[in-house]
C-alpha positions as protocol buffer text, in pm:
chain_id: "A"
residue {
  index: 1
  type: MET
  ca { x: -2 y: 12 z: -15 }
}
residue {
  index: 2
  type: ALA
  ca { x: 97 y: 393 z: -26 }
}
residue {
  index: 3
  type: THR
  ca { x: 363 y: 496 z: 235 }
}
residue {
  index: 4
  type: ALA
  ca { x: 198 y: 759 z: 524 }
}
residue {
  index: 5
  type: GLU
  ca { x: 404 y: 1034 z: 344 }
}
residue {
  index: 6
  type: GLN
  ca { x: 204 y: 965 z: 17 }
}
residue {
  index: 7
  type: VAL
  ca { x: -130 y: 920 z: 181 }
}
residue {
  index: 8
  type: LYS
  ca { x: -50 y: 1258 z: 358 }
}
residue {
  index: 9
  type: ALA
  ca { x: 39 y: 1420 z: 18 }
}
residue {
  index: 10
  type: LEU
  ca { x: -243 y: 1317 z: -167 }
}
residue {
  index: 11
  type: MET
  ca { x: -460 y: 1468 z: 130 }
}
residue {
  index: 12
  type: ARG
  ca { x: -285 y: 1778 z: 116 }
}
residue {
  index: 13
  type: SER
  ca { x: -281 y: 1816 z: -259 }
}
residue {
  index: 14
  type: HIS
  ca { x: -690 y: 1736 z: -256 }
}
residue {
  index: 15
  type: PHE
  ca { x: -753 y: 1970 z: -33 }
}
residue {
  index: 16
  type: ASN
  ca { x: -526 y: 2249 z: -156 }
}
residue {
  index: 17
  type: ASP
  ca { x: -703 y: 2169 z: -501 }
}
residue {
  index: 18
  type: GLU
  ca { x: -355 y: 2092 z: -618 }
}
residue {
  index: 19
  type: SER
  ca { x: -478 y: 1838 z: -931 }
}
residue {
  index: 20
  type: GLU
  ca { x: -194 y: 1834 z: -1117 }
}
residue {
  index: 21
  type: ARG
  ca { x: -10 y: 1771 z: -771 }
}
residue {
  index: 22
  type: PHE
  ca { x: -224 y: 1511 z: -684 }
}
residue {
  index: 23
  type: PHE
  ca { x: -192 y: 1350 z: -1020 }
}
residue {
  index: 24
  type: THR
  ca { x: 158 y: 1312 z: -991 }
}
residue {
  index: 25
  type: ILE
  ca { x: 196 y: 1164 z: -661 }
}
residue {
  index: 26
  type: ALA
  ca { x: -101 y: 890 z: -728 }
}
residue {
  index: 27
  type: LEU
  ca { x: 154 y: 762 z: -1018 }
}
residue {
  index: 28
  type: GLN
  ca { x: 409 y: 807 z: -790 }
}
residue {
  index: 29
  type: VAL
  ca { x: 211 y: 545 z: -595 }
}
residue {
  index: 30
  type: ALA
  ca { x: 160 y: 345 z: -871 }
}
residue {
  index: 31
  type: ALA
  ca { x: 522 y: 332 z: -950 }
}
residue {
  index: 32
  type: HIS
  ca { x: 601 y: 254 z: -540 }
}
residue {
  index: 33
  type: GLU
  ca { x: 255 y: -42 z: -603 }
}
residue {
  index: 34
  type: ALA
  ca { x: 455 y: -187 z: -950 }
}
residue {
  index: 35
  type: MET
  ca { x: 786 y: -201 z: -772 }
}
residue {
  index: 36
  type: LYS
  ca { x: 670 y: -421 z: -514 }
}
residue {
  index: 37
  type: GLY
  ca { x: 507 y: -645 z: -737 }
}
residue {
  index: 38
  type: HIS
  ca { x: 120 y: -541 z: -726 }
}
residue {
  index: 39
  type: SER
  ca { x: 139 y: -470 z: -1102 }
}
residue {
  index: 40
  type: ALA
  ca { x: -224 y: -506 z: -1133 }
}
residue {
  index: 41
  type: LEU
  ca { x: -271 y: -267 z: -854 }
}
residue {
  index: 42
  type: ALA
  ca { x: -36 y: -13 z: -1037 }
}
residue {
  index: 43
  type: HIS
  ca { x: -240 y: -70 z: -1319 }
}
residue {
  index: 44
  type: ASP
  ca { x: -571 y: 55 z: -1228 }
}
residue {
  index: 45
  type: ILE
  ca { x: -432 y: 316 z: -1038 }
}
residue {
  index: 46
  type: ARG
  ca { x: -288 y: 475 z: -1349 }
}
residue {
  index: 47
  type: ARG
  ca { x: -620 y: 384 z: -1566 }
}
residue {
  index: 48
  type: ILE
  ca { x: -813 y: 602 z: -1323 }
}
residue {
  index: 49
  type: VAL
  ca { x: -559 y: 882 z: -1331 }
}
residue {
  index: 50
  type: ASP
  ca { x: -571 y: 849 z: -1723 }
}
residue {
  index: 51
  type: ASN
  ca { x: -944 y: 817 z: -1730 }
}
residue {
  index: 52
  type: GLU
  ca { x: -963 y: 1160 z: -1510 }
}
residue {
  index: 53
  type: LYS
  ca { x: -755 y: 1356 z: -1744 }
}
residue {
  index: 54
  type: LYS
  ca { x: -934 y: 1299 z: -1986 }
}
residue {
  index: 55
  type: LYS
  ca { x: -1228 y: 1426 z: -1861 }
}
residue {
  index: 56
  type: LYS
  ca { x: -1069 y: 1720 z: -1813 }
}
residue {
  index: 57
  type: VAL
  ca { x: -1070 y: 1802 z: -2207 }
}
residue {
  index: 58
  type: ARG
  ca { x: -1350 y: 1976 z: -2381 }
}
residue {
  index: 59
  type: LEU
  ca { x: -1377 y: 2015 z: -2717 }
}
residue {
  index: 60
  type: ILE
  ca { x: -1624 y: 2274 z: -2859 }
}
residue {
  index: 61
  type: GLN
  ca { x: -1757 y: 2343 z: -3193 }
}
residue {
  index: 62
  type: PHE
  ca { x: -1516 y: 2625 z: -3382 }
}
residue {
  index: 63
  type: PRO
  ca { x: -1597 y: 2818 z: -3740 }
}
residue {
  index: 64
  type: ARG
  ca { x: -1487 y: 2550 z: -3981 }
}
residue {
  index: 65
  type: GLU
  ca { x: -1216 y: 2803 z: -4127 }
}
residue {
  index: 66
  type: LEU
  ca { x: -1064 y: 2788 z: -3744 }
}
residue {
  index: 67
  type: ASN
  ca { x: -1063 y: 2438 z: -3712 }
}
residue {
  index: 68
  type: SER
  ca { x: -701 y: 2394 z: -3742 }
}
residue {
  index: 69
  type: LEU
  ca { x: -576 y: 2703 z: -3576 }
}
residue {
  index: 70
  type: LEU
  ca { x: -744 y: 2671 z: -3244 }
}
residue {
  index: 71
  type: LEU
  ca { x: -723 y: 2404 z: -2948 }
}
residue {
  index: 72
  type: THR
  ca { x: -929 y: 2436 z: -2633 }
}
residue {
  index: 73
  type: GLU
  ca { x: -893 y: 2263 z: -2298 }
}
residue {
  index: 74
  type: GLU
  ca { x: -980 y: 2299 z: -1977 }
}
residue {
  index: 75
  type: PRO
  ca { x: -654 y: 2302 z: -1765 }
}
residue {
  index: 76
  type: GLU
  ca { x: -632 y: 2214 z: -1426 }
}
residue {
  index: 77
  type: GLU
  ca { x: -321 y: 2390 z: -1280 }
}
residue {
  index: 78
  type: THR
  ca { x: -368 y: 2603 z: -1003 }
}
residue {
  index: 79
  type: LEU
  ca { x: -154 y: 2932 z: -851 }
}
residue {
  index: 80
  type: ASN
  ca { x: 6 y: 2735 z: -597 }
}
residue {
  index: 81
  type: GLU
  ca { x: 160 y: 2516 z: -840 }
}
residue {
  index: 82
  type: LEU
  ca { x: 309 y: 2826 z: -1062 }
}
residue {
  index: 83
  type: VAL
  ca { x: 669 y: 2821 z: -930 }
}
residue {
  index: 84
  type: LEU
  ca { x: 776 y: 3185 z: -994 }
}
residue {
  index: 85
  type: LYS
  ca { x: 920 y: 3521 z: -805 }
}
residue {
  index: 86
  type: GLU
  ca { x: 698 y: 3680 z: -579 }
}
residue {
  index: 87
  type: LYS
  ca { x: 671 y: 3966 z: -802 }
}
residue {
  index: 88
  type: GLN
  ca { x: 532 y: 3783 z: -1111 }
}
residue {
  index: 89
  type: LYS
  ca { x: 286 y: 3574 z: -891 }
}
residue {
  index: 90
  type: LYS
  ca { x: 196 y: 3893 z: -761 }
}
residue {
  index: 91
  type: ARG
  ca { x: 132 y: 4029 z: -1116 }
}
residue {
  index: 92
  type: ILE
  ca { x: -39 y: 3764 z: -1183 }
}
residue {
  index: 93
  type: GLN
  ca { x: -270 y: 3731 z: -860 }
}
residue {
  index: 94
  type: GLN
  ca { x: -352 y: 4096 z: -986 }
}
residue {
  index: 95
  type: VAL
  ca { x: -500 y: 3982 z: -1339 }
}
residue {
  index: 96
  type: ILE
  ca { x: -717 y: 3757 z: -1142 }
}
residue {
  index: 97
  type: TYR
  ca { x: -815 y: 3960 z: -858 }
}
residue {
  index: 98
  type: GLU
  ca { x: -921 y: 4248 z: -1113 }
}
residue {
  index: 99
  type: TYR
  ca { x: -1153 y: 3961 z: -1359 }
}
residue {
  index: 100
  type: ARG
  ca { x: -1321 y: 3847 z: -1076 }
}
residue {
  index: 101
  type: MET
  ca { x: -1394 y: 4213 z: -920 }
}
residue {
  index: 102
  type: GLN
  ca { x: -1458 y: 4334 z: -1298 }
}
residue {
  index: 103
  type: ALA
  ca { x: -1835 y: 4441 z: -1203 }
}
residue {
  index: 104
  type: LYS
  ca { x: -1686 y: 4711 z: -960 }
}
residue {
  index: 105
  type: LEU
  ca { x: -1431 y: 4819 z: -1198 }
}
residue {
  index: 106
  type: LYS
  ca { x: -1675 y: 4875 z: -1469 }
}
residue {
  index: 107
  type: SER
  ca { x: -1924 y: 5055 z: -1251 }
}
residue {
  index: 108
  type: HIS
  ca { x: -1650 y: 5290 z: -1237 }
}
residue {
  index: 109
  type: GLY
  ca { x: -1591 y: 5323 z: -1619 }
}
residue {
  index: 110
  type: LEU
  ca { x: -1282 y: 5098 z: -1586 }
}
residue {
  index: 111
  type: MET
  ca { x: -1187 y: 4780 z: -1780 }
}
residue {
  index: 112
  type: HIS
  ca { x: -973 y: 4484 z: -1603 }
}
residue {
  index: 113
  type: ARG
  ca { x: -656 y: 4389 z: -1667 }
}
residue {
  index: 114
  type: ARG
  ca { x: -727 y: 4120 z: -1974 }
}
residue {
  index: 115
  type: LYS
  ca { x: -436 y: 4202 z: -2217 }
}
residue {
  index: 116
  type: ILE
  ca { x: -112 y: 4057 z: -2131 }
}
residue {
  index: 117
  type: LEU
  ca { x: 208 y: 4013 z: -2280 }
}
residue {
  index: 118
  type: LEU
  ca { x: 459 y: 3731 z: -2162 }
}
residue {
  index: 119
  type: ILE
  ca { x: 807 y: 3765 z: -2265 }
}
residue {
  index: 120
  type: GLY
  ca { x: 1099 y: 3507 z: -2173 }
}
residue {
  index: 121
  type: PRO
  ca { x: 1295 y: 3210 z: -2267 }
}
residue {
  index: 122
  type: PRO
  ca { x: 1135 y: 2923 z: -2369 }
}
residue {
  index: 123
  type: GLY
  ca { x: 1020 y: 2675 z: -2052 }
}
residue {
  index: 124
  type: THR
  ca { x: 998 y: 2947 z: -1828 }
}
residue {
  index: 125
  type: GLY
  ca { x: 636 y: 2967 z: -1739 }
}
residue {
  index: 126
  type: LYS
  ca { x: 441 y: 3126 z: -2013 }
}
residue {
  index: 127
  type: THR
  ca { x: 242 y: 2866 z: -2080 }
}
residue {
  index: 128
  type: MET
  ca { x: 181 y: 2702 z: -1711 }
}
residue {
  index: 129
  type: THR
  ca { x: 95 y: 3087 z: -1631 }
}
residue {
  index: 130
  type: THR
  ca { x: -193 y: 3087 z: -1889 }
}
residue {
  index: 131
  type: ARG
  ca { x: -331 y: 2794 z: -1784 }
}
residue {
  index: 132
  type: VAL
  ca { x: -355 y: 2901 z: -1405 }
}
residue {
  index: 133
  type: LEU
  ca { x: -558 y: 3182 z: -1556 }
}
residue {
  index: 134
  type: ALA
  ca { x: -762 y: 2934 z: -1714 }
}
residue {
  index: 135
  type: HIS
  ca { x: -822 y: 2755 z: -1429 }
}
residue {
  index: 136
  type: GLU
  ca { x: -833 y: 2994 z: -1172 }
}
residue {
  index: 137
  type: LEU
  ca { x: -1083 y: 3218 z: -1355 }
}
residue {
  index: 138
  type: HIS
  ca { x: -1291 y: 2912 z: -1456 }
}
residue {
  index: 139
  type: LEU
  ca { x: -1240 y: 2939 z: -1791 }
}
residue {
  index: 140
  type: PRO
  ca { x: -1174 y: 2738 z: -2081 }
}
residue {
  index: 141
  type: LEU
  ca { x: -828 y: 2802 z: -2259 }
}
residue {
  index: 142
  type: HIS
  ca { x: -796 y: 2859 z: -2634 }
}
residue {
  index: 143
  type: THR
  ca { x: -464 y: 2819 z: -2790 }
}
residue {
  index: 144
  type: VAL
  ca { x: -416 y: 2988 z: -3112 }
}
residue {
  index: 145
  type: GLN
  ca { x: -158 y: 2831 z: -3339 }
}
residue {
  index: 146
  type: VAL
  ca { x: -18 y: 3122 z: -3434 }
}
residue {
  index: 147
  type: ASP
  ca { x: 238 y: 2943 z: -3683 }
}
residue {
  index: 148
  type: ARG
  ca { x: -8 y: 2796 z: -3861 }
}
residue {
  index: 149
  type: LEU
  ca { x: -220 y: 3087 z: -3854 }
}
residue {
  index: 150
  type: VAL
  ca { x: 59 y: 3256 z: -4096 }
}
residue {
  index: 151
  type: THR
  ca { x: 211 y: 2917 z: -4306 }
}
residue {
  index: 152
  type: LYS
  ca { x: -80 y: 2805 z: -4420 }
}
residue {
  index: 153
  type: TYR
  ca { x: -329 y: 3087 z: -4478 }
}
residue {
  index: 154
  type: MET
  ca { x: -47 y: 3326 z: -4659 }
}
residue {
  index: 155
  type: GLY
  ca { x: -276 y: 3586 z: -4842 }
}
residue {
  index: 156
  type: GLU
  ca { x: -586 y: 3533 z: -4582 }
}
residue {
  index: 157
  type: THR
  ca { x: -446 y: 3569 z: -4234 }
}
residue {
  index: 158
  type: SER
  ca { x: -626 y: 3891 z: -4151 }
}
residue {
  index: 159
  type: SER
  ca { x: -952 y: 3731 z: -4262 }
}
residue {
  index: 160
  type: LYS
  ca { x: -887 y: 3460 z: -4019 }
}
residue {
  index: 161
  type: LEU
  ca { x: -733 y: 3674 z: -3719 }
}
residue {
  index: 162
  type: ARG
  ca { x: -1080 y: 3838 z: -3754 }
}
residue {
  index: 163
  type: LEU
  ca { x: -1286 y: 3510 z: -3716 }
}
residue {
  index: 164
  type: ILE
  ca { x: -1068 y: 3468 z: -3391 }
}
residue {
  index: 165
  type: PHE
  ca { x: -1154 y: 3803 z: -3252 }
}
residue {
  index: 166
  type: ASP
  ca { x: -1499 y: 3740 z: -3324 }
}
residue {
  index: 167
  type: LEU
  ca { x: -1490 y: 3427 z: -3166 }
}
residue {
  index: 168
  type: ILE
  ca { x: -1302 y: 3616 z: -2854 }
}
residue {
  index: 169
  type: ALA
  ca { x: -1613 y: 3852 z: -2855 }
}
residue {
  index: 170
  type: ASP
  ca { x: -1838 y: 3568 z: -2850 }
}
residue {
  index: 171
  type: GLU
  ca { x: -1734 y: 3313 z: -2624 }
}
residue {
  index: 172
  type: VAL
  ca { x: -1533 y: 3428 z: -2328 }
}
residue {
  index: 173
  type: GLY
  ca { x: -1247 y: 3256 z: -2235 }
}
residue {
  index: 174
  type: VAL
  ca { x: -837 y: 3263 z: -2223 }
}
residue {
  index: 175
  type: TYR
  ca { x: -678 y: 3265 z: -2593 }
}
residue {
  index: 176
  type: LEU
  ca { x: -302 y: 3252 z: -2570 }
}
residue {
  index: 177
  type: PHE
  ca { x: -126 y: 3366 z: -2892 }
}
residue {
  index: 178
  type: ASP
  ca { x: 189 y: 3134 z: -2857 }
}
residue {
  index: 179
  type: GLU
  ca { x: 506 y: 3216 z: -3049 }
}
residue {
  index: 180
  type: PHE
  ca { x: 352 y: 3563 z: -3123 }
}
residue {
  index: 181
  type: ASP
  ca { x: 648 y: 3727 z: -3304 }
}
residue {
  index: 182
  type: ALA
  ca { x: 566 y: 3498 z: -3602 }
}
residue {
  index: 183
  type: ILE
  ca { x: 288 y: 3778 z: -3652 }
}
residue {
  index: 184
  type: GLY
  ca { x: 396 y: 4087 z: -3391 }
}
residue {
  index: 185
  type: GLY
  ca { x: 729 y: 4125 z: -3595 }
}
residue {
  index: 186
  type: GLU
  ca { x: 869 y: 4484 z: -3651 }
}
residue {
  index: 187
  type: ARG
  ca { x: 703 y: 4660 z: -3934 }
}
residue {
  index: 188
  type: SER
  ca { x: 1029 y: 4834 z: -4029 }
}
residue {
  index: 189
  type: MET
  ca { x: 1251 y: 4484 z: -4084 }
}
residue {
  index: 190
  type: GLU
  ca { x: 1378 y: 4487 z: -4438 }
}
residue {
  index: 191
  type: ASN
  ca { x: 1310 y: 4119 z: -4519 }
}
residue {
  index: 192
  type: ASP
  ca { x: 923 y: 4157 z: -4406 }
}
residue {
  index: 193
  type: VAL
  ca { x: 720 y: 4112 z: -4660 }
}
residue {
  index: 194
  type: GLY
  ca { x: 404 y: 4330 z: -4701 }
}
residue {
  index: 195
  type: GLU
  ca { x: 148 y: 4090 z: -4627 }
}
residue {
  index: 196
  type: MET
  ca { x: 302 y: 4033 z: -4295 }
}
residue {
  index: 197
  type: ARG
  ca { x: 294 y: 4414 z: -4266 }
}
residue {
  index: 198
  type: ARG
  ca { x: -84 y: 4396 z: -4329 }
}
residue {
  index: 199
  type: VAL
  ca { x: -95 y: 4106 z: -4059 }
}
residue {
  index: 200
  type: LEU
  ca { x: 61 y: 4331 z: -3835 }
}
residue {
  index: 201
  type: ASN
  ca { x: -158 y: 4620 z: -3820 }
}
residue {
  index: 202
  type: ALA
  ca { x: -472 y: 4406 z: -3865 }
}
residue {
  index: 203
  type: PHE
  ca { x: -365 y: 4262 z: -3469 }
}
residue {
  index: 204
  type: LEU
  ca { x: -293 y: 4583 z: -3379 }
}
residue {
  index: 205
  type: GLN
  ca { x: -604 y: 4704 z: -3507 }
}
residue {
  index: 206
  type: PHE
  ca { x: -797 y: 4417 z: -3373 }
}
residue {
  index: 207
  type: ILE
  ca { x: -639 y: 4366 z: -3040 }
}
residue {
  index: 208
  type: GLU
  ca { x: -720 y: 4769 z: -2982 }
}
residue {
  index: 209
  type: GLN
  ca { x: -1064 y: 4752 z: -3047 }
}
residue {
  index: 210
  type: ASP
  ca { x: -1172 y: 4469 z: -2856 }
}
residue {
  index: 211
  type: THR
  ca { x: -1348 y: 4542 z: -2552 }
}
residue {
  index: 212
  type: SER
  ca { x: -1511 y: 4169 z: -2488 }
}
residue {
  index: 213
  type: ASP
  ca { x: -1458 y: 4021 z: -2086 }
}
residue {
  index: 214
  type: SER
  ca { x: -1194 y: 3737 z: -2292 }
}
residue {
  index: 215
  type: ILE
  ca { x: -842 y: 3750 z: -2119 }
}
residue {
  index: 216
  type: ILE
  ca { x: -574 y: 3739 z: -2432 }
}
residue {
  index: 217
  type: VAL
  ca { x: -274 y: 3659 z: -2365 }
}
residue {
  index: 218
  type: ALA
  ca { x: 74 y: 3646 z: -2615 }
}
residue {
  index: 219
  type: ALA
  ca { x: 389 y: 3470 z: -2536 }
}
residue {
  index: 220
  type: THR
  ca { x: 703 y: 3502 z: -2710 }
}
residue {
  index: 221
  type: ASN
  ca { x: 1080 y: 3424 z: -2673 }
}
residue {
  index: 222
  type: ASN
  ca { x: 1196 y: 3688 z: -2888 }
}
residue {
  index: 223
  type: PRO
  ca { x: 1106 y: 4048 z: -2763 }
}
residue {
  index: 224
  type: GLY
  ca { x: 1329 y: 4200 z: -3029 }
}
residue {
  index: 225
  type: LEU
  ca { x: 1172 y: 4100 z: -3264 }
}
residue {
  index: 226
  type: LEU
  ca { x: 834 y: 4227 z: -3177 }
}
residue {
  index: 227
  type: ASP
  ca { x: 719 y: 4575 z: -3320 }
}
residue {
  index: 228
  type: LYS
  ca { x: 748 y: 4846 z: -3083 }
}
residue {
  index: 229
  type: ALA
  ca { x: 388 y: 4954 z: -3124 }
}
residue {
  index: 230
  type: LEU
  ca { x: 250 y: 4624 z: -3005 }
}
residue {
  index: 231
  type: PHE
  ca { x: 359 y: 4696 z: -2600 }
}
residue {
  index: 232
  type: ARG
  ca { x: 121 y: 4982 z: -2544 }
}
residue {
  index: 233
  type: ARG
  ca { x: -172 y: 4764 z: -2655 }
}
residue {
  index: 234
  type: PHE
  ca { x: -135 y: 4501 z: -2369 }
}
residue {
  index: 235
  type: ASP
  ca { x: -255 y: 4634 z: -1987 }
}
residue {
  index: 236
  type: ASP
  ca { x: 79 y: 4412 z: -1858 }
}
residue {
  index: 237
  type: VAL
  ca { x: 384 y: 4326 z: -1983 }
}
residue {
  index: 238
  type: ILE
  ca { x: 554 y: 4024 z: -1754 }
}
residue {
  index: 239
  type: PHE
  ca { x: 878 y: 3914 z: -1809 }
}
residue {
  index: 240
  type: TYR
  ca { x: 1049 y: 3539 z: -1729 }
}
residue {
  index: 241
  type: GLU
  ca { x: 1350 y: 3396 z: -1656 }
}
residue {
  index: 242
  type: ASN
  ca { x: 1523 y: 3051 z: -1538 }
}
residue {
  index: 243
  type: PRO
  ca { x: 1412 y: 2944 z: -1214 }
}
residue {
  index: 244
  type: ASN
  ca { x: 1669 y: 3075 z: -916 }
}
residue {
  index: 245
  type: SER
  ca { x: 1804 y: 2783 z: -653 }
}
residue {
  index: 246
  type: ALA
  ca { x: 1458 y: 2812 z: -431 }
}
residue {
  index: 247
  type: GLN
  ca { x: 1253 y: 2768 z: -731 }
}
residue {
  index: 248
  type: ARG
  ca { x: 1476 y: 2516 z: -826 }
}
residue {
  index: 249
  type: LYS
  ca { x: 1394 y: 2317 z: -516 }
}
residue {
  index: 250
  type: ILE
  ca { x: 1018 y: 2349 z: -532 }
}
residue {
  index: 251
  type: LEU
  ca { x: 982 y: 2206 z: -875 }
}
residue {
  index: 252
  type: ILE
  ca { x: 1228 y: 1915 z: -771 }
}
residue {
  index: 253
  type: SER
  ca { x: 1051 y: 1841 z: -480 }
}
residue {
  index: 254
  type: ASN
  ca { x: 707 y: 1868 z: -656 }
}
residue {
  index: 255
  type: VAL
  ca { x: 796 y: 1616 z: -890 }
}
residue {
  index: 256
  type: LEU
  ca { x: 990 y: 1382 z: -694 }
}
residue {
  index: 257
  type: GLY
  ca { x: 814 y: 1400 z: -370 }
}
residue {
  index: 258
  type: VAL
  ca { x: 868 y: 1112 z: -128 }
}
residue {
  index: 259
  type: PHE
  ca { x: 1106 y: 941 z: -427 }
}
residue {
  index: 260
  type: ILE
  ca { x: 1371 y: 1167 z: -288 }
}
residue {
  index: 261
  type: ALA
  ca { x: 1643 y: 959 z: -110 }
}
residue {
  index: 262
  type: GLY
  ca { x: 1746 y: 975 z: 283 }
}
residue {
  index: 263
  type: ARG
  ca { x: 2055 y: 1149 z: 176 }
}
residue {
  index: 264
  type: PHE
  ca { x: 2034 y: 1369 z: -94 }
}
residue {
  index: 265
  type: SER
  ca { x: 2275 y: 1626 z: -159 }
}
residue {
  index: 266
  type: TRP
  ca { x: 2090 y: 1945 z: -260 }
}
residue {
  index: 267
  type: GLU
  ca { x: 2358 y: 2165 z: -289 }
}
residue {
  index: 268
  type: LYS
  ca { x: 2517 y: 1925 z: -605 }
}
residue {
  index: 269
  type: VAL
  ca { x: 2167 y: 1909 z: -759 }
}
residue {
  index: 270
  type: LEU
  ca { x: 2074 y: 2289 z: -777 }
}
residue {
  index: 271
  type: LYS
  ca { x: 2447 y: 2345 z: -903 }
}
residue {
  index: 272
  type: TYR
  ca { x: 2395 y: 2078 z: -1198 }
}
residue {
  index: 273
  type: SER
  ca { x: 2040 y: 2225 z: -1263 }
}
residue {
  index: 274
  type: GLY
  ca { x: 2147 y: 2603 z: -1249 }
}
residue {
  index: 275
  type: SER
  ca { x: 2167 y: 2660 z: -1589 }
}
residue {
  index: 276
  type: LEU
  ca { x: 1813 y: 2489 z: -1685 }
}
residue {
  index: 277
  type: SER
  ca { x: 1439 y: 2612 z: -1728 }
}
residue {
  index: 278
  type: HIS
  ca { x: 1139 y: 2495 z: -1531 }
}
residue {
  index: 279
  type: SER
  ca { x: 1047 y: 2246 z: -1825 }
}
residue {
  index: 280
  type: GLU
  ca { x: 1387 y: 2096 z: -1857 }
}
residue {
  index: 281
  type: ILE
  ca { x: 1417 y: 2044 z: -1450 }
}
residue {
  index: 282
  type: LYS
  ca { x: 1025 y: 1884 z: -1454 }
}
residue {
  index: 283
  type: ASN
  ca { x: 1163 y: 1680 z: -1744 }
}
residue {
  index: 284
  type: ALA
  ca { x: 1467 y: 1529 z: -1609 }
}
residue {
  index: 285
  type: CYS
  ca { x: 1304 y: 1487 z: -1287 }
}
residue {
  index: 286
  type: PHE
  ca { x: 1064 y: 1219 z: -1461 }
}
residue {
  index: 287
  type: ASP
  ca { x: 1344 y: 1062 z: -1661 }
}
residue {
  index: 288
  type: ALA
  ca { x: 1509 y: 994 z: -1357 }
}
residue {
  index: 289
  type: LEU
  ca { x: 1221 y: 872 z: -1191 }
}
residue {
  index: 290
  type: LYS
  ca { x: 1168 y: 638 z: -1479 }
}
residue {
  index: 291
  type: GLN
  ca { x: 1496 y: 505 z: -1491 }
}
residue {
  index: 292
  type: ALA
  ca { x: 1456 y: 434 z: -1108 }
}
residue {
  index: 293
  type: ILE
  ca { x: 1124 y: 237 z: -1130 }
}
residue {
  index: 294
  type: LEU
  ca { x: 1289 y: 31 z: -1432 }
}
residue {
  index: 295
  type: ALA
  ca { x: 1618 y: -44 z: -1253 }
}
residue {
  index: 296
  type: ASP
  ca { x: 1360 y: -143 z: -976 }
}
residue {
  index: 297
  type: LYS
  ca { x: 1514 y: 148 z: -739 }
}
residue {
  index: 298
  type: GLN
  ca { x: 1289 y: 297 z: -404 }
}
residue {
  index: 299
  type: ASN
  ca { x: 1467 y: 624 z: -469 }
}
residue {
  index: 300
  type: VAL
  ca { x: 1575 y: 896 z: -687 }
}
residue {
  index: 301
  type: THR
  ca { x: 1920 y: 991 z: -546 }
}
residue {
  index: 302
  type: SER
  ca { x: 2094 y: 1310 z: -629 }
}
residue {
  index: 303
  type: SER
  ca { x: 2398 y: 1144 z: -816 }
}
residue {
  index: 304
  type: ASP
  ca { x: 2072 y: 1005 z: -1038 }
}
residue {
  index: 305
  type: LEU
  ca { x: 1941 y: 1321 z: -1092 }
}
residue {
  index: 306
  type: CYS
  ca { x: 2260 y: 1489 z: -1170 }
}
residue {
  index: 307
  type: GLY
  ca { x: 2326 y: 1225 z: -1427 }
}
residue {
  index: 308
  type: VAL
  ca { x: 1987 y: 1371 z: -1624 }
}
residue {
  index: 309
  type: PHE
  ca { x: 2128 y: 1701 z: -1560 }
}
residue {
  index: 310
  type: ARG
  ca { x: 2443 y: 1665 z: -1720 }
}
residue {
  index: 311
  type: TYR
  ca { x: 2267 y: 1480 z: -2029 }
}
residue {
  index: 312
  type: ARG
  ca { x: 2037 y: 1770 z: -2083 }
}
residue {
  index: 313
  type: CYS
  ca { x: 2268 y: 2056 z: -2066 }
}
residue {
  index: 314
  type: GLN
  ca { x: 2515 y: 1848 z: -2300 }
}
residue {
  index: 315
  type: ALA
  ca { x: 2238 y: 1778 z: -2500 }
}
residue {
  index: 316
  type: ARG
  ca { x: 2091 y: 2128 z: -2568 }
}
residue {
  index: 317
  type: ASN
  ca { x: 2441 y: 2246 z: -2642 }
}
residue {
  index: 318
  type: GLU
  ca { x: 2476 y: 2022 z: -2919 }
}
residue {
  index: 319
  type: MET
  ca { x: 2184 y: 2180 z: -3081 }
}
């Protein structure tokens, strides 16, 4: 059966409404049971988790022209699971608070903060932030696949953008424009084409005219490519960076949980993870956990984890 620590961790995550952490711990319990030879129980636990996760996805009918451009889901990540600096978290809390108090703001002729630009390297929490906003505000998350919007409908992109903003007005939700620099590039760039300038001008017009209750989030890894006119169209701009040592420790603890070995060198682990992003650390922890399970080991040691960190750093440098 699950250890006492696992049972307590399950209870804490349940009462704190941390569904993703609850799922992670449940899978840890499944791994623990599998290592003890209880394969049927482990299989049942994994099946229950998978079925519950599938219930979280809600498909909606988009206009036919947008079927390949928009993905929708109902994320379960909570604000407690977002590992960021306090100043960043406060900015996100302000977005959530103003949305919940929008009626009071509107009674005074003011709009809640709802057009957000997220800037930072890959894997530093931009998409996670958007998922948290959707969950905390009880709204569906609609992800606009900007790369398809631009490359597949060259010559028709502006009309597709109009359809997207019509949807933003008709169906309240959180709308994420990821890899936003694909359409938000500087208009004066020499290698720019006339079509893309028209697309950017259309986006600037649509976002400025938009007065819906939806949350619009644009995320980019390349702020230097963005047109300067974009920044004043957003209510807030939040910058992201790789996690510091305290944040890395929280990330690792959240994933490994009770699988952290008793004699665990945090100093060594934090040193080897210093150049990694949030997502790289999370994925490395899952890699180390899988290796431990396949090797029939009861715990993940600091040496195991550092080995995975080194591998990921080398792989990234070779890219």
